[in-house]
C-alpha positions in Angstrom: 9.0 -1.4 -8.0 7.9 -4.4 -6.0 8.2 -4.9 -2.3 8.0 -8.1 -0.2 5.7 -10.8 -1.7 2.2 -11.0 -0.1 2.8 -8.8 2.9 1.0 -5.6 2.1 -1.9 -4.7 4.4 -4.0 -3.3 1.5 -7.6 -4.4 1.4 -10.3 -3.5 -1.1 -14.0 -3.9 -0.4 -15.6 -4.1 -3.8 -19.2 -3.9 -2.5 -18.4 -0.3 -1.3 -16.5 0.8 -4.4 -18.3 3.5 -6.4 -15.8 3.2 -9.4 -14.8 6.9 -9.1 -11.1 6.2 -9.9 -9.6 8.3 -7.1 -7.4 5.4 -6.1 -5.9 5.3 -9.6 -5.1 9.0 -9.5 -3.3 9.0 -6.2 -1.5 5.6 -6.2 2.2 6.2 -7.0 2.8 2.6 -8.0 -0.3 2.0 -10.2 -1.7 -0.8 -8.0 -5.3 -0.3 -9.2 -7.4 -0.5 -12.3 -11.1 0.0 -13.0 -12.9 -3.1 -14.4 -16.6 -3.4 -14.7 -17.0 0.1 -13.1 -15.2 -1.1 -9.9 -11.6 -0.8 -8.7 -9.5 -3.9 -8.7 -6.0 -4.5 -7.3 -3.7 -5.3 -10.2 -0.6 -6.2 -8.1 -0.8 -6.0 -4.3 3.0 -6.5 -4.0 3.5 -3.1 -5.6 1.8 -1.4 -2.7 4.1 0.7 -0.5 1.4 1.2 2.1 1.5 5.0 1.9 -2.3 5.2 2.5 -3.1 7.7 -0.3 -5.7 5.4 -1.8 -7.6 4.9 1.5 -7.4 8.6 2.5 -8.9 9.6 -0.9 -11.5 6.9 -1.3 -14.9 8.7 -0.8 -16.8 5.5 -0.3 -14.4 3.8 2.2 -13.8 0.9 -0.1 -10.0 0.7 0.7 -8.1 0.1 3.9 -4.3 0.0 4.4 -2.2 0.1 7.5 -0.4 3.2 6.4 3.0 4.2 7.9 4.2 0.6 8.1 6.2 -1.4 5.7 8.8 -0.3 3.1 7.5 3.2 2.5 7.8 4.2 6.1 11.2 2.4 6.4 12.6 4.3 3.4 11.3 7.7 4.6 12.5 7.2 8.1 15.9 6.1 6.9 16.2 9.3 4.8 15.3 11.4 7.8 17.5 9.7 10.3 20.3 8.7 7.9 20.2 5.1 9.1 19.4 1.8 7.5 15.7 1.1 6.4 14.0 -0.9 9.1 10.3 -1.7 8.5 9.6 -3.7 11.6 8.4 -6.8 9.7 11.2 -8.8 11.1 9.4 -9.1 14.4 6.4 -10.6 12.5 8.2 -12.9 10.1 11.5 -13.6 11.8 13.3 -12.2 8.7 16.3 -9.9 9.0 16.3 -6.6 7.2 13.1 -7.2 5.2 13.2 -4.0 3.3 
């Protein structure tokens, strides 16, 4: 599943990466790979901004603004029974971005 193009907050700091592979294990959308003993982002647009990678990275090589974007919108809509609203319309001027 892909989300909006080029809007995910995910950031990787390769100089901090120890190549442990924790991000690969916890990412539900297979955003990462290991190349040359370091994590790389395969497809940033697949990131749902859940924050699992950053929370499980022992070297602090990942950052994501968790709880925003499509993942939060879908979870909140399931809880409230309403339509998914991710809040990015205020940033981009788009309507119903999820």
